[in-house]
C-alpha positions as CSV (number, residue, x, y, z in Angstrom):
1,M,-12.3,16.5,-7.0
2,R,-8.5,16.4,-6.9
3,Q,-6.4,14.1,-9.0
4,I,-3.8,12.1,-7.3
5,S,-0.4,13.0,-8.7
6,P,1.8,10.0,-9.7
7,V,4.5,9.3,-7.1
8,A,8.0,9.5,-8.4
9,T,9.5,6.9,-6.0
10,L,7.6,3.8,-5.0
11,F,9.0,3.4,-1.6
12,A,9.9,6.0,1.1
13,V,12.5,5.4,3.8
14,A,10.3,6.4,6.7
15,V,9.1,4.1,9.4
16,L,6.2,4.5,11.7
17,P,6.9,3.6,15.4
18,L,3.8,1.5,15.6
19,A,2.9,-1.6,17.5
20,L,1.0,-4.6,16.1
21,T,-1.6,-4.5,18.6
22,G,-3.1,-2.0,21.0
23,C,-2.8,1.8,20.7
24,S,0.5,2.6,22.1
25,L,3.6,3.6,20.0
26,M,6.2,0.9,19.4
27,P,9.2,1.4,21.8
28,K,12.3,2.8,20.1
29,E,14.3,-0.4,21.0
30,A,11.6,-2.5,19.2
31,V,12.2,-0.4,16.1
32,K,15.9,-0.7,16.3
33,T,15.5,-4.5,16.6
34,A,13.3,-4.6,13.5
35,V,15.9,-2.5,11.6
36,K,18.7,-4.8,12.7
37,A,16.7,-7.9,11.7
38,A,16.1,-6.5,8.2
39,A,19.8,-5.6,7.8
40,S,20.9,-9.1,8.7
41,A,18.4,-10.8,6.3
42,A,19.8,-13.1,3.7
43,P,20.6,-11.5,0.3
44,A,18.0,-11.4,-2.4
45,A,18.1,-13.9,-5.2
46,P,19.7,-12.4,-8.5
47,A,17.3,-10.7,-10.9
48,G,15.7,-13.3,-13.1
49,A,16.4,-16.2,-10.9
50,P,13.3,-17.6,-9.1
51,A,14.0,-18.4,-5.4
52,T,14.3,-22.1,-4.9
53,D,15.5,-21.8,-1.2
54,G,16.2,-19.1,1.3
55,P,13.8,-16.5,2.7
56,N,12.4,-15.8,-0.8
57,K,11.4,-19.3,-1.4
58,G,7.8,-19.5,-2.7
59,L,7.3,-15.6,-2.8
60,L,5.8,-14.1,-5.9
61,T,8.0,-11.9,-8.1
62,G,7.0,-8.5,-9.4
63,M,6.4,-10.1,-12.9
64,Q,4.0,-12.6,-11.3
65,L,2.3,-9.9,-9.2
66,K,1.7,-7.8,-12.3
67,S,-0.5,-10.5,-13.7
68,A,-2.4,-10.5,-10.5
69,L,-3.5,-6.9,-10.7
70,A,-7.1,-6.1,-11.9
71,P,-7.1,-5.7,-15.7
72,A,-8.5,-2.7,-17.6
73,A,-11.8,-4.5,-18.1
74,F,-12.4,-4.5,-14.3
75,F,-12.7,-0.7,-14.2
76,P,-15.8,1.5,-15.0
77,A,-16.1,3.0,-18.4
78,G,-14.2,6.2,-18.7
79,Y,-11.1,5.0,-16.8
80,T,-7.9,4.6,-18.7
81,A,-4.5,3.3,-17.5
82,D,-2.0,5.9,-16.4
83,P,1.4,4.7,-17.9
84,A,3.4,6.8,-15.4
85,D,2.1,4.8,-12.5
86,A,2.7,1.3,-13.9
87,R,5.7,-0.3,-12.2
88,D,6.9,-3.6,-10.9
89,S,10.1,-5.2,-9.5
90,G,10.6,-7.6,-12.5
91,P,11.5,-11.3,-12.4
92,G,13.8,-11.3,-9.3
93,Y,13.8,-9.9,-5.8
94,R,15.1,-6.9,-4.0
95,P,16.8,-6.9,-0.5
96,P,14.2,-6.0,2.2
97,V,14.7,-2.7,4.0
98,T,13.4,-1.3,7.2
99,A,14.4,2.3,8.3
100,E,13.4,4.4,11.2
101,V,12.2,8.1,11.0
102,P,10.9,9.8,14.0
103,T,7.9,11.5,12.3
104,P,5.9,9.9,9.4
105,D,5.3,12.0,6.3
106,C,1.5,12.0,6.5
107,T,1.1,13.7,3.0
108,K,2.1,10.4,1.5
109,L,-1.5,9.3,2.2
110,G,-2.4,11.5,-0.8
111,G,-0.3,9.5,-3.2
112,T,-0.9,6.2,-5.0
113,A,2.1,4.4,-3.3
114,W,0.9,5.3,0.2
115,T,2.1,2.0,1.7
116,G,5.6,3.5,1.6
117,I,4.8,5.6,4.7
118,T,5.6,2.5,6.8
119,G,9.3,2.5,5.6
120,I,9.3,-1.2,5.2
121,D,10.3,-2.3,1.7
122,G,9.3,-5.7,0.5
123,V,11.3,-7.9,-1.9
124,S,8.9,-7.6,-4.8
125,F,6.0,-5.4,-5.9
126,A,3.7,-4.4,-8.7
127,Q,1.3,-1.4,-9.2
128,D,-0.7,0.6,-11.6
129,A,-3.5,3.2,-11.7
130,Y,-6.5,4.1,-13.8
131,I,-7.8,7.6,-14.1
132,N,-11.1,9.2,-15.4
133,K,-9.7,12.3,-17.1
134,N,-13.1,13.9,-17.2
135,T,-13.7,13.8,-13.4
136,S,-10.1,13.3,-12.1
137,E,-11.4,10.2,-10.2
138,E,-8.8,7.5,-9.7
139,Y,-8.3,3.8,-9.0
140,A,-4.8,2.8,-7.9
141,Q,-3.8,-0.8,-7.0
142,E,-0.5,-2.2,-5.5
143,V,0.7,-5.5,-4.1
144,D,3.9,-5.8,-2.1
145,V,5.5,-9.1,-1.0
146,Y,7.5,-9.5,2.2
147,Q,9.6,-12.1,3.8
148,G,8.7,-14.1,6.9
149,T,6.0,-12.5,9.0
150,T,6.8,-8.9,7.9
151,S,3.5,-8.7,6.0
152,T,1.8,-8.9,9.3
153,T,4.0,-6.1,10.7
154,V,3.2,-3.9,7.8
155,L,-0.6,-4.4,8.0
156,G,-0.4,-3.7,11.8
157,A,1.4,-0.4,11.1
158,L,-1.1,0.5,8.4
159,G,-3.9,-0.2,10.9
160,M,-2.5,2.5,13.1
161,L,-2.2,5.3,10.5
162,S,-5.2,7.3,11.7
163,K,-3.4,7.6,15.2
164,A,-0.1,8.7,13.7
165,C,-1.8,10.9,11.0
166,P,-5.2,12.2,12.2
167,S,-4.9,14.9,9.5
168,Y,-2.6,16.4,7.0
169,T,-2.7,19.5,4.7
170,D,-3.5,18.8,1.0
171,E,-0.8,20.2,-1.3
172,Q,-3.1,21.1,-4.1
173,T,-6.0,22.8,-2.2
174,H,-4.2,23.6,1.1
175,G,-7.2,22.2,2.9
176,K,-7.1,20.0,5.9
177,V,-7.6,16.4,5.1
178,T,-9.2,14.4,8.0
179,I,-8.3,10.7,8.3
180,T,-10.6,8.1,9.8
181,E,-9.9,4.4,9.9
182,K,-11.6,1.1,10.9
183,P,-11.2,-2.6,10.4
184,L,-12.7,-4.2,7.2
185,A,-14.1,-7.6,8.1
186,G,-14.1,-10.6,5.9
187,V,-11.3,-9.4,3.5
188,G,-8.1,-11.5,3.2
189,D,-6.2,-12.2,6.4
190,G,-7.1,-8.9,7.9
191,A,-7.9,-5.5,6.4
192,W,-8.2,-1.8,7.2
193,V,-10.2,1.0,5.5
194,I,-9.1,4.6,5.7
195,T,-11.3,7.4,4.6
196,E,-9.9,10.9,3.6
197,T,-12.2,14.0,3.5
198,N,-11.4,17.6,2.8
199,P,-14.0,20.5,2.7
200,E,-12.2,21.7,-0.5
201,W,-12.8,18.4,-2.4
202,M,-16.1,17.6,-4.2
203,G,-15.9,14.1,-2.8
204,G,-13.4,12.0,-0.9
205,T,-10.8,9.3,-1.1
206,T,-10.8,5.7,0.4
207,L,-7.7,3.6,1.1
208,V,-7.8,-0.1,1.8
209,A,-5.0,-2.3,3.0
210,A,-5.4,-6.2,3.2
211,R,-3.0,-8.9,3.9
212,V,-3.0,-12.2,1.9
213,G,-0.2,-14.5,3.3
214,H,3.1,-12.8,2.6
215,S,1.5,-10.1,0.5
216,V,-0.1,-6.8,1.3
217,V,-2.7,-5.3,-1.1
218,T,-3.1,-1.5,-1.0
219,V,-5.6,0.4,-3.1
220,L,-6.6,4.1,-3.4
221,V,-9.9,5.2,-4.9
222,S,-11.2,8.8,-5.1
223,G,-14.8,9.4,-5.9
224,N,-17.6,12.0,-6.0
225,G,-20.4,9.8,-4.5
226,D,-19.4,7.5,-1.5
227,K,-15.9,8.8,-1.4
228,G,-14.7,5.8,-3.3
229,L,-15.6,3.2,-0.6
230,A,-17.6,0.9,-2.8
231,G,-15.0,0.9,-5.5
232,A,-12.0,0.4,-3.1
233,T,-13.7,-2.5,-1.4
234,K,-14.6,-4.2,-4.8
235,L,-11.0,-3.7,-6.1
236,T,-9.5,-5.1,-2.9
237,N,-11.7,-8.1,-3.0
238,E,-10.6,-8.7,-6.6
239,L,-6.9,-8.6,-5.8
240,V,-7.3,-10.8,-2.7
241,S,-9.2,-13.4,-4.6
242,K,-6.5,-13.6,-7.3
243,L,-3.8,-13.9,-4.6
244,K,-5.4,-16.5,-2.4
245,G,-3.5,-19.7,-2.5
246,K,-0.5,-18.0,-4.3
247,A,0.8,-15.5,-1.9
């Protein structure tokens, strides 16, 4: 089983030309409109100053999101926190960013911060990961917060990943990773589950994305048995339950 390498940067500046509904790609003009809207958004509140008005009003900060992540006690015995993958945006907010790139970097689906493949950066985030050093299996969790209806846009893009990235080449094994995706019913305000398989791996990896209000939960779980599906679903439900009514 591979071990997911920590990602050096949390967000990539690459956007998928994906529609919220249907199977067609988003027209280029629509992407340009989204970029223009993001660029004209109101400036973020200064770091350390909770938003009392404006587009960030009521949105959770990275510090608040950090406390919403599943604690060490949630994970099975043998898993320990990976300090290199623990990050958050602190007590304030960042300016939202949306950028266009013609072709998505599908290899980002092999990293813990895989939501960065959308190219849409939220105003706050928190993430960490737990690794079993004996088996190289991993649990990674992240929550990103967006202004307005952007969380719906992000989930719509994540729900189209298997169409944009039906496969990619694993950097460690050089094997072909096959991507399959389907809706995950009854989780948050909408959710998708992605399964990654590679004949060179002993097991597989499951990615889950779920929306809760203005927040998008993304998890990655690698496993030897059910390819991480049970663990990923359980972790997602844990985060969704902690964010309900707050996000």
